[in-house]
C-alpha positions in Angstrom: 273.8 -58.1 352.6 273.5 -55.0 354.8 274.3 -51.6 353.4 277.2 -50.0 355.1 277.9 -46.3 355.5 280.6 -45.1 353.1 283.8 -43.8 354.5 287.1 -45.0 355.8 287.7 -46.8 359.0 291.4 -46.3 359.9 293.5 -48.3 362.3 297.0 -47.3 363.2 299.4 -49.6 364.9 302.6 -47.8 365.2 305.8 -49.9 365.4 309.5 -49.2 366.1 311.7 -48.9 362.9 326.2 -45.6 359.9 329.7 -46.5 359.7 332.3 -44.1 358.6 334.6 -44.6 355.8 338.2 -43.5 356.5 340.6 -42.7 353.7 344.3 -41.8 353.6 345.7 -39.5 351.0 349.3 -40.3 350.0 351.5 -38.0 348.1 352.9 -40.1 345.2 355.1 -37.3 343.6 358.9 -38.2 343.6 361.2 -36.4 346.1 365.0 -35.7 345.5 367.9 -35.1 347.8 369.8 -31.8 348.0 372.6 -33.0 345.7 370.1 -33.7 342.9 370.2 -37.5 343.1 367.1 -39.6 343.9 367.5 -41.1 347.4 367.8 -44.9 347.7 364.5 -46.0 349.3 366.0 -49.4 350.2 368.8 -47.6 352.1 366.2 -45.6 354.0 364.1 -48.6 354.7 367.1 -50.5 355.9 367.8 -47.7 358.4 364.2 -47.5 359.5 363.4 -51.1 360.1 365.9 -51.6 363.0 364.5 -48.5 364.6 361.0 -49.9 364.4 362.0 -53.4 365.5 362.0 -52.2 369.1 358.3 -51.0 368.8 356.7 -53.9 366.9 357.6 -57.1 365.2 358.5 -56.7 361.6 360.0 -58.8 358.8 363.3 -57.6 357.5 363.8 -58.2 353.8 367.0 -57.9 351.8 367.1 -55.9 348.7 367.2 -59.0 346.4 364.1 -60.6 348.0 362.2 -57.3 347.9 362.9 -56.8 344.2 362.0 -60.4 343.4 358.6 -60.0 345.2 358.0 -56.7 343.5 358.7 -58.3 340.1 356.0 -60.9 340.7 353.5 -58.1 341.6 352.6 -59.7 344.8 354.2 -57.6 347.5 354.3 -53.9 348.4 355.6 -52.0 351.4 354.4 -48.6 352.6 356.1 -46.5 355.3 353.2 -44.9 357.3 354.3 -42.7 360.3 356.0 -45.0 362.7 354.9 -48.4 361.3 355.6 -50.6 358.3 352.5 -52.1 356.6 352.7 -54.9 354.0 350.1 -56.4 351.8 350.0 -58.9 349.0 347.6 -60.7 346.7 348.5 -64.0 348.3 347.3 -65.4 351.7 348.2 -63.0 354.5 351.1 -64.1 356.8 349.7 -65.1 360.2 350.4 -63.2 363.4 351.8 -60.0 361.8 348.9 -57.6 361.1 346.4 -56.3 363.6 342.8 -57.4 362.9 340.8 -55.2 360.6 337.9 -54.8 363.0 337.5 -54.1 366.6 336.6 -57.7 367.3 339.3 -59.7 369.0 342.0 -61.2 366.8 342.0 -64.9 366.0 345.0 -67.0 367.0 346.5 -66.8 363.6 346.0 -63.0 363.3 343.4 -63.2 360.6 340.1 -61.3 360.9 337.6 -63.0 363.2 334.8 -64.9 361.6 331.2 -63.8 361.8 329.1 -65.2 364.6 326.6 -66.5 361.9 327.1 -70.1 360.8 329.0 -70.4 357.5 327.2 -71.7 354.5 328.6 -74.7 352.6 329.6 -72.6 349.6 331.3 -69.9 351.7 328.7 -67.2 351.0 327.0 -65.1 353.6 324.4 -67.2 355.6 320.8 -66.6 354.6 318.4 -64.9 356.9 316.3 -67.1 359.2 313.2 -65.2 358.0 311.0 -67.1 355.5 311.3 -66.1 351.9 308.6 -64.0 350.3 306.8 -65.0 347.0 308.4 -62.0 345.2 311.9 -62.8 346.4 312.3 -59.7 348.5 313.4 -59.8 352.1 310.6 -59.8 354.5 310.2 -56.8 356.7 309.7 -56.7 360.4 308.1 -53.3 360.7 304.7 -53.2 362.3 301.6 -53.1 360.1 299.1 -50.3 360.0 295.7 -50.8 358.2 292.6 -49.0 357.0 289.2 -50.2 355.9 288.1 -48.7 352.6 284.3 -48.8 352.8 282.5 -48.6 349.4 279.0 -49.1 350.6 278.2 -52.8 350.8 281.8 -54.0 350.2 285.1 -53.1 351.6 288.7 -53.1 350.4 291.7 -52.7 352.7 294.9 -50.6 352.6 297.9 -52.1 354.6 301.0 -50.1 355.2 304.3 -51.3 356.5 307.1 -48.7 356.6 307.1 -46.9 353.3 305.4 -49.7 351.4 301.7 -50.4 350.9 299.5 -53.3 349.9 295.9 -53.2 348.7 293.6 -56.1 349.6 290.7 -56.3 347.1 289.6 -53.4 344.9 285.8 -53.1 345.1 283.6 -52.5 342.1 284.8 -50.5 339.0 285.8 -47.1 340.1 286.9 -48.3 343.5 290.4 -46.9 343.0 289.1 -43.4 343.9 288.2 -44.5 347.5 291.5 -46.5 347.7 293.5 -43.4 346.7 291.8 -41.4 349.5 292.7 -44.1 352.0 296.3 -44.2 350.8 296.6 -40.4 351.3 295.1 -40.7 354.8 297.7 -43.3 355.7 300.5 -41.0 354.4 301.4 -42.9 351.3 300.5 -42.7 347.6 300.2 -45.0 344.6 303.9 -45.1 344.1 304.2 -47.0 347.4 301.7 -49.6 346.4 303.9 -52.7 345.7 301.3 -55.5 346.2 297.6 -56.0 345.3 296.0 -59.1 346.9 292.7 -60.4 345.6 290.8 -62.6 348.1 288.6 -64.1 345.3 287.3 -63.6 341.8 283.8 -62.0 342.5 283.2 -58.8 340.7 282.7 -56.7 343.8 286.2 -57.5 344.9 288.1 -57.3 341.6 286.0 -54.7 339.7 288.4 -51.9 340.5 291.6 -53.9 339.6 292.2 -52.2 336.3 292.0 -48.8 337.8 294.2 -49.7 340.7 296.9 -51.1 338.4 296.7 -48.1 336.1 297.8 -46.1 339.1 300.2 -48.7 340.5 301.5 -50.3 337.3 304.5 -52.0 339.0 302.5 -53.7 341.8 302.7 -57.4 342.1 299.2 -58.9 341.9 298.2 -62.1 343.7 295.2 -64.5 343.8 294.4 -68.1 344.7 295.4 -70.4 341.9 291.9 -71.8 341.4 290.4 -68.3 340.8 293.0 -66.9 338.4 291.2 -68.2 335.3 288.2 -66.0 336.3 290.2 -62.8 336.8 291.0 -60.4 334.0 294.0 -58.3 334.9 296.3 -55.9 332.9 299.2 -57.3 334.9 300.3 -61.0 335.3 298.8 -62.7 338.3 300.9 -64.7 340.8 299.2 -67.8 342.3 299.4 -68.1 346.0 298.2 -70.7 348.6 298.8 -72.1 352.0 302.1 -71.2 353.5 303.0 -68.5 351.0 304.0 -65.1 352.3 303.2 -61.7 350.7 304.2 -58.4 352.2 304.9 -60.2 355.5 301.4 -61.7 355.5 300.7 -65.4 355.7 298.4 -66.7 352.9 295.7 -69.1 354.0 293.7 -71.0 351.4 290.0 -70.7 352.4 288.1 -72.4 349.6 284.3 -72.8 349.5 283.0 -69.3 348.8 285.0 -69.7 345.6 287.5 -72.5 344.8 290.5 -70.2 345.1 289.4 -67.9 348.0 292.3 -66.9 350.2 292.7 -65.0 353.5 295.8 -63.2 354.8 297.1 -63.0 358.3 299.6 -60.6 359.9 300.9 -62.4 363.0 302.7 -59.3 364.2 299.5 -57.4 365.2 297.1 -60.3 365.0 295.1 -59.1 362.0 293.1 -61.5 359.7 291.7 -60.2 356.4 289.3 -62.9 355.4 287.6 -61.7 352.3 284.2 -63.4 352.1 285.3 -66.5 354.0 283.7 -64.7 357.0 281.2 -61.9 357.3 280.7 -59.1 359.9 277.9 -56.9 361.0 277.3 -53.2 360.9 278.8 -52.4 364.3 281.8 -54.7 364.2 280.7 -56.9 367.1 279.7 -60.2 365.4 281.1 -62.7 362.9 279.1 -65.0 360.7 280.0 -67.6 358.2 280.1 -67.3 354.4 276.9 -66.3 352.6 275.2 -69.5 351.4 273.6 -67.6 348.5 277.0 -66.7 347.0 279.2 -69.6 348.0 280.0 -72.2 345.3 280.5 -75.0 347.9 279.0 -74.2 351.3 280.3 -77.4 353.0 283.8 -76.6 352.0 283.3 -73.0 353.0 282.3 -74.1 356.5 285.4 -76.3 356.7 287.4 -73.1 355.9 285.8 -71.4 358.9 287.0 -74.2 361.1 290.5 -73.9 359.5 290.6 -70.2 360.3 289.6 -71.0 363.9 292.9 -72.8 364.3 294.9 -69.6 363.8 295.7 -67.0 366.4 294.4 -63.4 365.7 292.7 -60.6 367.6 291.2 -58.5 364.8 289.3 -59.7 361.7 288.4 -57.7 358.6 285.8 -58.8 356.0 284.6 -57.9 352.5 281.1 -57.4 354.0 280.4 -55.9 357.4 282.7 -53.8 359.6 285.9 -55.2 361.1 286.0 -56.7 364.6 288.9 -54.9 366.2 289.5 -57.1 369.2 288.4 -60.5 370.4 287.8 -61.8 366.9 289.7 -65.1 367.5 287.2 -66.4 370.1 284.3 -65.3 368.0 285.5 -67.4 365.1 286.2 -70.3 367.4 282.6 -70.2 368.6 281.3 -69.9 365.1 283.4 -73.0 364.0 282.1 -75.0 366.9 278.5 -74.3 365.9 278.9 -75.5 362.3 
């Protein structure tokens, strides 16, 4: 393997990124007439309703009906300025109240339904976005990324909004270089929510303990077939084809190791391939997996062909510098040569 100059290779791809509550204060203290007697509210209401009837449609209630409804605890009337508002715990009467929102009223006066299709159980419809493996809602913010060069091997820091992921951890002590990259990207360990391991080789997982000491709540992921060979202070989540982590599509690319994985961000067209592919010193060429360190070279070459079927523009590797543009055609040419 070629020895690469230490340092960080940073790539920034910048993306694009309240209602008011209104309350009414009502004076609930009792008032009295000048002769010392409490005024009859029903008498006042009876006088007010005919006056309001010319302004808007209201229901007139007799005293007996009003008291009966009040006794059941289902009906209340409030006199607000020049209107009469009624509410109850039962179904609203149709056609009387103005709709609660600015949207046009439905034919029965109820609040208009959402444009989203209703679910069968009446709950809010789910998002069309695919679910993530950790259950969180996927984010649409554009990804920024940085290579963390540690000599002959690289890790990667990915940032989306105020959250970060680390892909591979380098050799033991690699967390120091990763911390520098996080700082350069404007985040810290507290923003690291995900650690993704492309495979179980020591130069990719050696810094895992140090990384998780600094980011103890980060979810940690690896290909299922490699998990038995990874010692981690945190539980490991097995991932494979079609899974999504941090908005990244997981691609199972076995051969270098049985559980090798790559991750793809379709938004900016970035593939992080681990050791399923290799680069060169100046970021202009892509080669296949190293036959000296691959457990099954024939399967590893099939994984190269698999990656050629995906669309991406940039590719990043564990060994060699990233190809920042035109990586897709290079991988297609490589696959055709195998």
